[in-house]
ROZAVO-601978 format. One record per atom (N, C-alpha, C): atom name; residue number from 1; x, y, z. Coordinates in steps of 0.02 Angstrom, whole numbers, plus 50000, padded with zeros to 5 digits. Layout:
<rs>
CA  NUM  X  Y  Z
...
</rs>
This chain:
<rs>
N  1  53908  54660  52945
CA  1  53931  54586  53018
C  1  53894  54643  53074
N  2  53881  54630  53118
CA  2  53837  54668  53167
C  2  53920  54682  53193
N  3  53919  54747  53260
CA  3  53940  54736  53319
C  3  53936  54717  53377
N  4  53957  54688  53403
CA  4  53984  54650  53484
C  4  53953  54707  53519
N  5  53933  54700  53577
CA  5  53883  54786  53607
C  5  53908  54733  53674
N  6  53928  54799  53710
CA  6  53923  54776  53806
C  6  53845  54791  53816
N  7  53850  54736  53832
CA  7  53776  54719  53895
C  7  53778  54667  53968
N  8  53716  54717  53997
CA  8  53709  54646  54055
C  8  53663  54602  54030
N  9  53695  54541  54059
CA  9  53672  54467  54041
C  9  53593  54488  54059
N  10  53566  54428  54024
CA  10  53495  54439  54055
C  10  53473  54340  54079
N  11  53509  54339  54051
CA  11  53525  54279  54056
C  11  53576  54206  54076
N  12  53633  54224  54110
CA  12  53694  54225  54135
C  12  53689  54289  54190
N  13  53655  54267  54265
CA  13  53684  54339  54288
C  13  53652  54302  54379
N  14  53674  54332  54430
CA  14  53690  54314  54474
C  14  53662  54358  54518
N  15  53672  54413  54512
CA  15  53707  54484  54553
C  15  53650  54519  54489
N  16  53705  54541  54473
CA  16  53644  54597  54404
C  16  53678  54582  54351
N  17  53729  54556  54308
CA  17  53721  54520  54264
C  17  53806  54545  54245
N  18  53843  54591  54266
CA  18  53872  54627  54257
C  18  53929  54571  54194
N  19  53955  54527  54247
CA  19  53981  54454  54245
C  19  53983  54429  54216
N  20  53943  54404  54187
CA  20  53909  54387  54127
C  20  53901  54414  54047
N  21  53910  54483  54069
CA  21  53882  54500  54001
C  21  53955  54516  53961
N  22  54000  54552  54011
CA  22  54077  54566  54011
C  22  54100  54491  53968
N  23  54090  54406  54003
CA  23  54117  54352  53980
C  23  54073  54335  53923
N  24  54021  54371  53925
CA  24  54012  54358  53817
C  24  54018  54416  53798
N  25  54039  54449  53798
CA  25  54084  54493  53770
C  25  54153  54471  53741
N  26  54147  54464  53784
CA  26  54262  54440  53761
C  26  54231  54342  53754
N  27  54188  54306  53744
CA  27  54207  54235  53767
C  27  54210  54204  53781
N  28  54232  54217  53857
CA  28  54276  54184  53905
C  28  54179  54141  53941
N  29  54253  54104  53996
CA  29  54192  54060  54056
C  29  54143  54149  54087
N  30  54100  54119  54122
CA  30  54083  54172  54152
C  30  54109  54150  54218
N  31  54115  54123  54224
CA  31  54120  54078  54309
C  31  54192  54100  54315
N  32  54259  54097  54255
CA  32  54322  54145  54269
C  32  54298  54223  54264
N  33  54258  54246  54253
CA  33  54259  54330  54262
C  33  54221  54315  54332
N  34  54174  54283  54355
CA  34  54144  54279  54414
C  34  54191  54280  54476
N  35  54256  54236  54477
CA  35  54351  54236  54487
C  35  54348  54291  54487
N  36  54401  54313  54454
CA  36  54448  54363  54433
C  36  54369  54450  54473
N  37  54340  54423  54483
CA  37  54292  54486  54523
C  37  54324  54488  54577
N  38  54271  54416  54600
CA  38  54287  54435  54667
C  38  54355  54385  54711
N  39  54450  54418  54675
CA  39  54515  54425  54700
C  39  54511  54493  54702
N  40  54472  54514  54634
CA  40  54460  54603  54647
C  40  54440  54617  54692
N  41  54396  54586  54733
CA  41  54326  54626  54796
C  41  54359  54618  54866
N  42  54431  54537  54847
CA  42  54457  54545  54908
C  42  54489  54585  54912
N  43  54534  54607  54858
CA  43  54619  54654  54843
C  43  54595  54730  54866
N  44  54560  54762  54823
CA  44  54531  54814  54831
C  44  54480  54845  54823
N  45  54442  54797  54916
CA  45  54375  54805  54928
C  45  54306  54858  54895
N  46  54339  54913  54906
CA  46  54311  55002  54890
C  46  54290  54982  54831
N  47  54341  55013  54814
CA  47  54381  55009  54728
C  47  54314  54980  54679
N  48  54314  54907  54710
CA  48  54292  54851  54648
C  48  54215  54864  54646
N  49  54167  54875  54708
CA  49  54120  54861  54748
C  49  54096  54906  54708
N  50  54116  54984  54702
CA  50  54116  55066  54679
C  50  54087  55025  54628
N  51  54176  54999  54578
CA  51  54163  54989  54458
C  51  54108  54944  54451
N  52  54075  54885  54495
CA  52  54038  54855  54498
C  52  53971  54898  54492
N  53  53969  54924  54551
CA  53  53883  54966  54531
C  53  53901  55035  54502
N  54  53949  55052  54449
CA  54  53920  55107  54408
C  54  53921  55048  54357
N  55  53965  54996  54337
CA  55  53967  54941  54276
C  55  53892  54924  54271
N  56  53844  54895  54336
CA  56  53770  54876  54330
C  56  53712  54952  54306
N  57  53764  55007  54342
CA  57  53703  55088  54294
C  57  53729  55095  54246
N  58  53784  55097  54253
CA  58  53807  55123  54186
C  58  53784  55059  54097
N  59  53786  55009  54077
CA  59  53819  54945  54066
C  59  53727  54951  54042
N  60  53684  54972  54004
CA  60  53631  54924  53948
C  60  53629  54861  53945
N  61  53540  54835  53987
CA  61  53529  54781  53975
C  61  53518  54777  53900
N  62  53533  54689  53883
CA  62  53524  54666  53825
C  62  53439  54654  53805
N  63  53422  54659  53760
CA  63  53372  54665  53735
C  63  53338  54583  53746
N  64  53269  54593  53760
CA  64  53246  54521  53790
C  64  53231  54488  53721
N  65  53241  54408  53750
CA  65  53209  54387  53661
C  65  53141  54373  53682
N  66  53120  54341  53591
CA  66  52996  54337  53616
C  66  53014  54283  53661
N  67  53049  54248  53671
CA  67  53021  54194  53731
C  67  53045  54199  53817
N  68  53113  54256  53827
CA  68  53109  54289  53896
C  68  53061  54330  53900
N  69  53038  54374  53868
CA  69  52978  54403  53862
C  69  52891  54353  53869
N  70  52883  54304  53838
CA  70  52839  54265  53833
C  70  52785  54279  53813
N  71  52818  54320  53736
CA  71  52786  54325  53696
C  71  52794  54267  53624
N  72  52774  54235  53596
CA  72  52799  54222  53559
C  72  52788  54148  53561
N  73  52808  54126  53621
CA  73  52830  54055  53673
C  73  52800  53988  53629
N  74  52826  53967  53619
CA  74  52816  53906  53571
C  74  52723  53848  53611
N  75  52712  53829  53567
CA  75  52637  53819  53599
C  75  52661  53732  53593
N  76  52661  53691  53692
CA  76  52651  53629  53697
C  76  52745  53637  53720
N  77  52755  53536  53715
CA  77  52843  53566  53727
C  77  52897  53565  53661
N  78  52916  53590  53709
CA  78  52988  53608  53651
C  78  53054  53561  53657
N  79  53073  53522  53599
CA  79  53121  53449  53597
C  79  53166  53458  53615
</rs>
């Protein structure tokens, strides 16, 4: 069994991929996580912004798949 790892998303991101990574880790919808982050920003402005920046700096980015790097991409149309 593979252990889950908290990483920044490269596919589901708007700014840094932190909310997309948190959503993927917990199995939640990324829109819900973004709404929670927005409420946190509105309620605790400086603290939540600093927390997001720290998470962005600390969380590793998820590994790129061959399709994202451009190698081993299928030739021709994908069904």
